[in-house]
C-alpha positions, 0 to 999 in steps of 0.5 A: 510510496510518496503521498500515501496515507496508511493511517486510514487503513486500520478503520477497514478491519477493526473498530477504532481505538484510542490506544496509539500502539494498537492503531499502529499495530492494526495498520501494520497488520493490514499492510502486511495482509495486503502485501501477502495478497500481492505476493500471491497475485490475489489482487484483481486489476482495478478497472476504469469505472466498471469497464473492461479496461484494466489499469496498469498494476506495474506500480505495485512492484515498488510498493514494498522493498524499495528505497529512495535515495535522495539526490540533488536533482532527482531521487534514485531507486536502487 
């Protein structure tokens, strides 16, 4: 995903450490846990400021297993 910062995810599940490999492992683990929830459709729709109107979740299907191929004018998604 463009402009995504996965670095902050390791603070959600474990206490911070100064060991860089441990922080990377924690971030990867958190991302894979999230992917499992997406695959099992366990993620609830995000709603606008507590309203009953859910936001579109179509972007989640491209979060994993997608590559961008750079082009001169635009990128392609295979």
